[in-house]
ZAGU-29409 format. One record per residue (C-alpha): residue number from 1; x, y, z; chain. Coordinates in nm, 2 decimals. Example, Ala and Ser with C-alpha at 12.3 -4.5 7.8 and 13.67 -1.06 7.14 Angstrom:
! residues 2
torti pos:1 c1:1.23 c2:-0.45 c3:0.78 unit:A $
torti pos:2 c1:1.37 c2:-0.11 c3:0.71 unit:A $
***
This chain:
! residues 130
torti pos:1 c1:8.83 c2:8.05 c3:6.68 unit:A $
torti pos:2 c1:8.96 c2:8.13 c3:6.34 unit:A $
torti pos:3 c1:9.27 c2:8.00 c3:6.17 unit:A $
torti pos:4 c1:9.48 c2:8.29 c3:6.33 unit:A $
torti pos:5 c1:9.40 c2:8.17 c3:6.68 unit:A $
torti pos:6 c1:9.64 c2:8.40 c3:6.86 unit:A $
torti pos:7 c1:9.54 c2:8.72 c3:6.67 unit:A $
torti pos:8 c1:9.25 c2:8.82 c3:6.90 unit:A $
torti pos:9 c1:9.05 c2:8.74 c3:7.21 unit:A $
torti pos:10 c1:8.70 c2:8.82 c3:7.31 unit:A $
torti pos:11 c1:8.70 c2:9.14 c3:7.52 unit:A $
torti pos:12 c1:8.49 c2:8.99 c3:7.80 unit:A $
torti pos:13 c1:8.73 c2:8.69 c3:7.83 unit:A $
torti pos:14 c1:9.03 c2:8.91 c3:7.84 unit:A $
torti pos:15 c1:8.89 c2:9.12 c3:8.12 unit:A $
torti pos:16 c1:8.84 c2:8.80 c3:8.32 unit:A $
torti pos:17 c1:9.18 c2:8.65 c3:8.23 unit:A $
torti pos:18 c1:9.35 c2:8.97 c3:8.32 unit:A $
torti pos:19 c1:9.16 c2:8.97 c3:8.65 unit:A $
torti pos:20 c1:8.97 c2:9.30 c3:8.61 unit:A $
torti pos:21 c1:8.64 c2:9.12 c3:8.64 unit:A $
torti pos:22 c1:8.56 c2:8.81 c3:8.84 unit:A $
torti pos:23 c1:8.32 c2:8.64 c3:8.59 unit:A $
torti pos:24 c1:8.24 c2:8.67 c3:8.22 unit:A $
torti pos:25 c1:7.89 c2:8.79 c3:8.31 unit:A $
torti pos:26 c1:8.03 c2:9.08 c3:8.52 unit:A $
torti pos:27 c1:8.27 c2:9.16 c3:8.23 unit:A $
torti pos:28 c1:7.99 c2:9.15 c3:7.98 unit:A $
torti pos:29 c1:7.78 c2:9.38 c3:8.20 unit:A $
torti pos:30 c1:8.07 c2:9.63 c3:8.22 unit:A $
torti pos:31 c1:8.11 c2:9.63 c3:7.84 unit:A $
torti pos:32 c1:7.74 c2:9.65 c3:7.77 unit:A $
torti pos:33 c1:7.70 c2:9.95 c3:8.01 unit:A $
torti pos:34 c1:7.88 c2:10.17 c3:7.76 unit:A $
torti pos:35 c1:8.15 c2:10.28 c3:8.01 unit:A $
torti pos:36 c1:8.44 c2:10.10 c3:7.85 unit:A $
torti pos:37 c1:8.63 c2:10.26 c3:7.56 unit:A $
torti pos:38 c1:8.89 c2:10.12 c3:7.33 unit:A $
torti pos:39 c1:9.12 c2:10.39 c3:7.17 unit:A $
torti pos:40 c1:8.86 c2:10.65 c3:7.27 unit:A $
torti pos:41 c1:8.56 c2:10.48 c3:7.11 unit:A $
torti pos:42 c1:8.28 c2:10.33 c3:7.32 unit:A $
torti pos:43 c1:8.25 c2:9.96 c3:7.29 unit:A $
torti pos:44 c1:7.92 c2:9.79 c3:7.39 unit:A $
torti pos:45 c1:7.97 c2:9.44 c3:7.26 unit:A $
torti pos:46 c1:8.14 c2:9.18 c3:7.49 unit:A $
torti pos:47 c1:8.24 c2:8.98 c3:7.18 unit:A $
torti pos:48 c1:8.46 c2:9.26 c3:7.05 unit:A $
torti pos:49 c1:8.79 c2:9.11 c3:6.91 unit:A $
torti pos:50 c1:9.06 c2:9.25 c3:7.13 unit:A $
torti pos:51 c1:9.41 c2:9.27 c3:6.99 unit:A $
torti pos:52 c1:9.76 c2:9.33 c3:7.14 unit:A $
torti pos:53 c1:9.85 c2:9.70 c3:7.16 unit:A $
torti pos:54 c1:9.49 c2:9.84 c3:7.21 unit:A $
torti pos:55 c1:9.43 c2:10.08 c3:7.50 unit:A $
torti pos:56 c1:9.12 c2:10.02 c3:7.72 unit:A $
torti pos:57 c1:8.97 c2:10.29 c3:7.94 unit:A $
torti pos:58 c1:8.71 c2:10.20 c3:8.20 unit:A $
torti pos:59 c1:8.60 c2:10.29 c3:8.56 unit:A $
torti pos:60 c1:8.69 c2:10.04 c3:8.83 unit:A $
torti pos:61 c1:8.59 c2:10.13 c3:9.19 unit:A $
torti pos:62 c1:8.68 c2:10.49 c3:9.26 unit:A $
torti pos:63 c1:8.94 c2:10.51 c3:8.98 unit:A $
torti pos:64 c1:8.95 c2:10.52 c3:8.60 unit:A $
torti pos:65 c1:9.18 c2:10.25 c3:8.46 unit:A $
torti pos:66 c1:9.38 c2:10.31 c3:8.14 unit:A $
torti pos:67 c1:9.53 c2:9.98 c3:8.03 unit:A $
torti pos:68 c1:9.74 c2:9.88 c3:7.73 unit:A $
torti pos:69 c1:9.71 c2:9.52 c3:7.62 unit:A $
torti pos:70 c1:10.05 c2:9.35 c3:7.60 unit:A $
torti pos:71 c1:9.94 c2:8.99 c3:7.55 unit:A $
torti pos:72 c1:9.64 c2:8.76 c3:7.51 unit:A $
torti pos:73 c1:9.64 c2:8.50 c3:7.78 unit:A $
torti pos:74 c1:9.49 c2:8.15 c3:7.72 unit:A $
torti pos:75 c1:9.36 c2:8.11 c3:8.08 unit:A $
torti pos:76 c1:9.28 c2:8.29 c3:8.40 unit:A $
torti pos:77 c1:9.61 c2:8.22 c3:8.58 unit:A $
torti pos:78 c1:9.77 c2:8.36 c3:8.89 unit:A $
torti pos:79 c1:9.78 c2:8.74 c3:8.96 unit:A $
torti pos:80 c1:10.14 c2:8.78 c3:8.85 unit:A $
torti pos:81 c1:10.06 c2:8.61 c3:8.51 unit:A $
torti pos:82 c1:9.76 c2:8.84 c3:8.47 unit:A $
torti pos:83 c1:9.96 c2:9.15 c3:8.54 unit:A $
torti pos:84 c1:10.21 c2:9.06 c3:8.27 unit:A $
torti pos:85 c1:9.92 c2:9.08 c3:8.01 unit:A $
torti pos:86 c1:9.88 c2:9.46 c3:8.04 unit:A $
torti pos:87 c1:10.05 c2:9.78 c3:8.12 unit:A $
torti pos:88 c1:9.88 c2:10.03 c3:8.35 unit:A $
torti pos:89 c1:9.93 c2:10.37 c3:8.18 unit:A $
torti pos:90 c1:9.77 c2:10.57 c3:8.48 unit:A $
torti pos:91 c1:9.84 c2:10.38 c3:8.80 unit:A $
torti pos:92 c1:9.57 c2:10.43 c3:9.07 unit:A $
torti pos:93 c1:9.85 c2:10.53 c3:9.32 unit:A $
torti pos:94 c1:9.89 c2:10.85 c3:9.11 unit:A $
torti pos:95 c1:9.52 c2:10.92 c3:9.08 unit:A $
torti pos:96 c1:9.27 c2:11.11 c3:9.29 unit:A $
torti pos:97 c1:8.96 c2:10.90 c3:9.36 unit:A $
torti pos:98 c1:8.65 c2:10.99 c3:9.16 unit:A $
torti pos:99 c1:8.41 c2:11.21 c3:9.35 unit:A $
torti pos:100 c1:8.10 c2:11.03 c3:9.48 unit:A $
torti pos:101 c1:7.77 c2:11.18 c3:9.58 unit:A $
torti pos:102 c1:7.69 c2:11.21 c3:9.95 unit:A $
torti pos:103 c1:7.51 c2:10.90 c3:10.06 unit:A $
torti pos:104 c1:7.20 c2:10.96 c3:10.27 unit:A $
torti pos:105 c1:7.17 c2:10.78 c3:10.60 unit:A $
torti pos:106 c1:6.89 c2:10.54 c3:10.65 unit:A $
torti pos:107 c1:6.56 c2:10.73 c3:10.69 unit:A $
torti pos:108 c1:6.71 c2:11.06 c3:10.57 unit:A $
torti pos:109 c1:6.60 c2:11.22 c3:10.24 unit:A $
torti pos:110 c1:6.65 c2:11.55 c3:10.06 unit:A $
torti pos:111 c1:6.39 c2:11.81 c3:10.13 unit:A $
torti pos:112 c1:6.11 c2:11.80 c3:9.87 unit:A $
torti pos:113 c1:6.20 c2:11.46 c3:9.73 unit:A $
torti pos:114 c1:6.01 c2:11.14 c3:9.77 unit:A $
torti pos:115 c1:5.69 c2:11.08 c3:9.97 unit:A $
torti pos:116 c1:5.60 c2:11.33 c3:10.24 unit:A $
torti pos:117 c1:5.66 c2:11.23 c3:10.60 unit:A $
torti pos:118 c1:5.38 c2:11.20 c3:10.86 unit:A $
torti pos:119 c1:5.48 c2:11.55 c3:10.98 unit:A $
torti pos:120 c1:5.46 c2:11.69 c3:10.63 unit:A $
torti pos:121 c1:5.12 c2:11.53 c3:10.58 unit:A $
torti pos:122 c1:4.99 c2:11.69 c3:10.90 unit:A $
torti pos:123 c1:5.12 c2:12.03 c3:10.79 unit:A $
torti pos:124 c1:4.95 c2:11.99 c3:10.45 unit:A $
torti pos:125 c1:4.62 c2:11.90 c3:10.62 unit:A $
torti pos:126 c1:4.65 c2:12.20 c3:10.85 unit:A $
torti pos:127 c1:4.73 c2:12.43 c3:10.55 unit:A $
torti pos:128 c1:4.42 c2:12.30 c3:10.36 unit:A $
torti pos:129 c1:4.21 c2:12.35 c3:10.67 unit:A $
torti pos:130 c1:4.13 c2:11.99 c3:10.72 unit:A $
***
């Protein structure tokens, strides 16, 4: 790092050290997806220099996390150490889960989407006179 070693930490490393992501590659993918914001601005570079006091907003599971950075850890330590590195501005206990689309069961599809079924094919052939 630079001469002011404690001034910043790479964003992907901080996400791993604070235990929001399991690995740096997962953290990098989250940042590169464009779904993470710092102070309202989209950040798409995992090497962004994160500083104390910045506010991160990103989806995690069924919730949107709003996190204020309190410290820059030097390692991925135990969970209680990681939780001391940030302040959760909107705890998930107070949130309503994000709405998710209805998942189709295996073999089920929306009418008119995808390939026709065998039944559809036979009806098309009958319609065409074949």
